[in-house]
C-alpha positions as CSV (number, residue, x, y, z in Angstrom):
1,M,0.0,0.0,0.0
2,V,2.7,2.5,1.0
3,S,4.6,1.7,-2.3
4,D,1.5,2.4,-4.3
5,L,1.0,5.8,-2.5
6,R,4.7,6.7,-3.1
7,R,4.3,5.8,-6.8
8,A,1.2,8.0,-7.0
9,V,3.1,10.9,-5.5
10,V,5.9,10.5,-8.0
11,V,3.5,10.4,-10.9
12,T,1.7,13.5,-9.6
13,L,4.9,15.4,-9.0
14,G,6.1,14.3,-12.5
15,E,2.9,15.8,-14.0
16,L,3.4,19.0,-12.0
17,G,7.0,19.1,-13.3
18,R,5.5,19.5,-16.8
19,S,3.5,22.6,-15.9
20,D,3.8,25.8,-17.9
21,D,4.4,27.7,-14.6
22,W,8.1,27.7,-13.6
23,R,7.0,27.8,-9.9
24,D,5.2,24.6,-10.3
25,R,8.2,23.0,-12.0
26,A,10.6,24.2,-9.3
27,D,8.3,22.9,-6.5
28,A,7.9,19.6,-8.3
29,G,11.7,19.2,-8.7
30,H,12.4,20.0,-5.1
31,S,9.7,17.7,-3.8
32,L,10.4,14.9,-6.3
33,A,14.0,14.9,-5.0
34,E,12.7,13.2,-1.8
35,F,11.7,10.2,-4.0
36,A,14.9,10.0,-6.1
37,E,15.5,6.5,-5.0
38,M,12.5,5.4,-6.9
39,P,13.2,4.4,-10.6
40,E,10.1,6.2,-11.7
41,A,11.5,9.5,-10.4
42,V,14.9,9.5,-12.2
43,E,13.7,10.6,-15.7
44,P,11.5,13.4,-14.5
45,L,14.3,14.7,-12.1
46,L,16.8,14.7,-15.0
47,G,14.4,16.7,-17.1
48,L,13.8,19.2,-14.3
49,V,17.6,19.6,-13.6
50,L,18.0,20.3,-17.3
51,N,14.8,22.4,-17.6
52,R,14.7,24.5,-20.7
53,G,12.1,26.9,-19.5
54,D,13.8,28.4,-16.4
55,T,17.1,27.9,-14.7
56,F,15.6,28.5,-11.3
57,V,14.0,25.1,-11.8
58,T,17.5,23.7,-12.5
59,R,18.9,25.2,-9.3
60,R,16.0,24.2,-7.1
61,T,15.9,20.6,-8.3
62,A,19.7,20.2,-8.1
63,E,19.6,21.6,-4.5
64,G,16.9,19.2,-3.5
65,L,18.9,16.3,-4.9
66,L,22.2,17.4,-3.3
67,R,20.6,18.0,0.1
68,R,19.9,14.3,0.2
69,K,23.7,13.9,0.5
70,D,23.5,10.4,-0.9
71,R,24.6,8.5,-3.9
72,V,21.2,8.6,-5.6
73,G,21.0,12.4,-5.5
74,L,24.6,12.9,-6.5
75,T,24.3,10.5,-9.4
76,I,21.3,12.3,-10.9
77,V,23.0,15.7,-10.6
78,A,26.3,14.3,-12.1
79,S,24.4,12.7,-14.9
80,A,22.7,16.0,-15.7
81,L,25.9,17.9,-15.4
82,A,27.6,15.6,-17.9
83,V,25.2,16.7,-20.6
84,A,24.3,20.2,-19.4
85,N,24.9,23.3,-21.5
86,D,27.1,26.1,-20.0
87,N,24.1,28.0,-18.6
88,H,22.6,25.0,-16.8
89,A,26.1,23.9,-15.6
90,D,26.5,27.3,-14.0
91,Y,23.2,26.9,-12.1
92,I,24.1,23.4,-11.1
93,H,27.4,24.7,-9.8
94,V,25.5,27.4,-7.8
95,A,23.4,24.6,-6.2
96,I,26.6,22.6,-5.3
97,V,28.1,25.7,-3.7
98,D,24.9,26.5,-1.8
99,V,24.6,23.0,-0.4
100,F,28.2,22.1,0.3
101,S,30.1,25.3,1.0
102,I,31.0,26.7,4.4
103,F,30.8,30.5,4.7
104,S,34.3,30.9,6.2
105,A,34.9,33.9,4.0
106,C,32.0,35.8,5.4
107,P,33.2,39.0,7.2
108,T,30.5,38.7,9.8
109,F,31.6,35.1,10.6
110,Q,35.2,36.2,10.8
111,A,34.4,38.9,13.3
112,W,32.9,36.3,15.6
113,V,36.0,34.1,15.5
């Protein structure tokens, strides 16, 4: 039963990911990242990371996948990065920095140390 419900969620988020509205696609990508271990989610996630309509969708989906901090999320992002154009690669890079960087260069942080 739970498996059927999870599949239904993946299907629904996949449909939302095909919306004309960039906000719907960004929300779908970020939410669908939680189900990245399901085979049915991989293709829609790749499509959202490489979204042609809006690079915010790329960034938001990549962030969701990277925040999983597991092999599945990293594999999908790496697969997308391998075929991404320069523009999408830049936004994937921004997501990587946002998720994995430490703000040690921040002047406010340095003042506290």
